[in-house]
C-alpha positions in Angstrom: -55.2 -6.8 -32.6 -56.3 -4.6 -35.4 -53.9 -2.0 -36.7 -54.9 1.4 -38.0 -53.4 2.8 -41.2 -51.4 5.2 -39.1 -50.0 2.3 -37.1 -49.0 0.4 -40.2 -47.3 3.5 -41.6 -45.4 4.0 -38.3 -44.3 0.3 -38.3 -43.1 0.7 -41.9 -41.0 3.7 -41.0 -39.6 1.9 -38.0 -38.7 -1.1 -40.1 -37.3 1.1 -42.9 -35.2 3.0 -40.4 -33.8 -0.2 -39.0 -32.6 -1.0 -42.5 -30.1 1.9 -42.6 -26.8 0.1 -42.5 -24.4 2.7 -41.4 -25.3 3.1 -37.8 -29.0 3.5 -37.4 -29.1 6.8 -35.7 -30.9 8.5 -38.5 -34.1 9.9 -37.3 -34.8 11.5 -34.0 -37.5 10.5 -31.6 -40.2 11.7 -34.0 -39.3 9.1 -36.6 -41.8 6.5 -35.4 -44.8 8.9 -35.7 -43.8 10.6 -39.0 -46.2 9.2 -41.6 -45.6 11.7 -44.4 -45.5 9.7 -47.6 -42.5 11.7 -48.9 -40.7 11.0 -45.6 -41.5 7.3 -45.9 -40.2 7.3 -49.5 -37.0 9.0 -48.4 -36.4 6.4 -45.7 -37.0 3.6 -48.2 -34.5 5.3 -50.5 -31.9 5.3 -47.7 -32.3 1.6 -47.4 -31.8 1.3 -51.2 -28.9 3.7 -51.1 -30.6 5.9 -53.6 -29.1 9.2 -52.4 -30.7 11.4 -55.1 -34.1 10.1 -54.2 -33.4 10.7 -50.5 -32.6 14.3 -51.3 -35.7 14.7 -53.5 -38.0 13.2 -51.0 -36.7 14.9 -47.9 -36.5 18.2 -49.9 -40.2 17.9 -50.5 -40.8 17.2 -46.8 -38.7 20.3 -45.9 -40.7 22.5 -48.3 -43.9 21.6 -46.5 -42.3 21.4 -43.0 -39.1 23.4 -42.7 -38.8 22.6 -39.0 -38.6 18.8 -39.6 -35.2 18.0 -38.0 -35.4 14.4 -39.1 -35.7 15.3 -42.8 -32.7 17.7 -42.5 -30.7 15.0 -40.8 -31.5 12.5 -43.5 -30.6 15.1 -46.2 -27.2 15.5 -44.5 -26.8 11.7 -44.4 -27.5 11.5 -48.2 -25.1 14.3 -49.0 -22.4 12.7 -46.8 -22.9 9.3 -48.6 -22.4 11.2 -51.9 -19.2 12.8 -50.6 -20.7 16.3 -50.7 -19.4 17.2 -47.3 -20.1 21.0 -47.2 -23.8 20.3 -48.0 -23.9 17.5 -45.5 -22.5 19.7 -42.7 -25.1 22.4 -43.5 -28.0 20.0 -43.3 -26.8 18.6 -39.9 -26.3 22.1 -38.6 -29.9 23.0 -39.5 -31.2 19.8 -37.9 -29.4 20.6 -34.7 -30.5 24.2 -34.7 -34.1 22.9 -34.9 -33.5 20.2 -32.3 -30.3 20.5 -30.3 -31.0 17.1 -28.7 -31.3 15.2 -32.0 -29.2 12.2 -31.3 -29.2 11.0 -34.9 -27.8 14.3 -36.1 -25.1 14.3 -33.5 -24.1 10.8 -34.4 -24.0 11.5 -38.1 -22.3 14.8 -37.7 -19.6 13.0 -35.7 -19.2 10.4 -38.5 -19.0 13.3 -41.0 -16.2 14.8 -39.0 -14.3 11.5 -39.1 -14.8 11.4 -42.8 -12.9 14.7 -43.2 -10.3 13.8 -40.6 -11.5 15.9 -37.7 -11.2 13.4 -34.8 -11.5 16.0 -32.1 -14.8 17.4 -33.5 -16.2 13.8 -33.7 -15.2 13.3 -30.1 -17.1 16.5 -29.2 -20.2 15.0 -30.7 -19.6 11.8 -28.7 -19.5 13.8 -25.5 -22.8 15.5 -26.4 -24.4 12.1 -27.0 -23.0 10.9 -23.7 -24.9 13.7 -22.0 -28.1 13.2 -24.1 -28.4 9.5 -23.5 -29.5 8.8 -20.0 -28.6 5.1 -20.6 -26.3 4.0 -23.4 -28.1 4.6 -26.6 -27.5 3.3 -30.1 -26.3 6.7 -31.5 -23.6 6.9 -28.7 -22.5 3.3 -29.2 -22.3 3.6 -33.0 -20.3 6.8 -32.9 -18.0 5.4 -30.3 -17.3 2.4 -32.5 -16.7 4.6 -35.5 -14.2 6.7 -33.5 -12.4 3.6 -32.2 -12.1 2.2 -35.8 -10.9 5.6 -37.1 -8.2 5.7 -34.3 -7.1 2.1 -35.1 -6.9 2.7 -38.8 -5.0 6.0 -38.4 -2.6 4.5 -35.9 -1.9 1.6 -38.3 -1.3 4.0 -41.2 0.9 6.3 -39.1 3.2 3.4 -38.1 3.8 2.4 -41.8 
């Protein structure tokens, strides 16, 4: 079967997205068809954990397409990995304003809430994902695991 250039680019993005190690829920449903070279460079930078490059690449995407919820979500992810939580929350909020059903943004926002110790807020995001996912989805499963780990770690530290 002969692949088109667009097909190869979509496959590259899917493979690059699968390389994201922290829970995979990065892009929304549009990730597979987004063949923007800056977006692709940003996804590759995520796999390499080059957060500044993610921000630069996704920033370029957003300049051209300010309604790209996937790019906003990945910007939030990069800022979160750098510990810049205020910026991270703003990026996730923008992604969710653009696409309230963006499962990746809900997952990552939940993880960000855990990172700042807001378990109840993370659990709210899990409830949203439970409603968005007709069947169990990766974003729901990943956030649920992060919440369980958070609870276990904080129970252990509270008992010491």
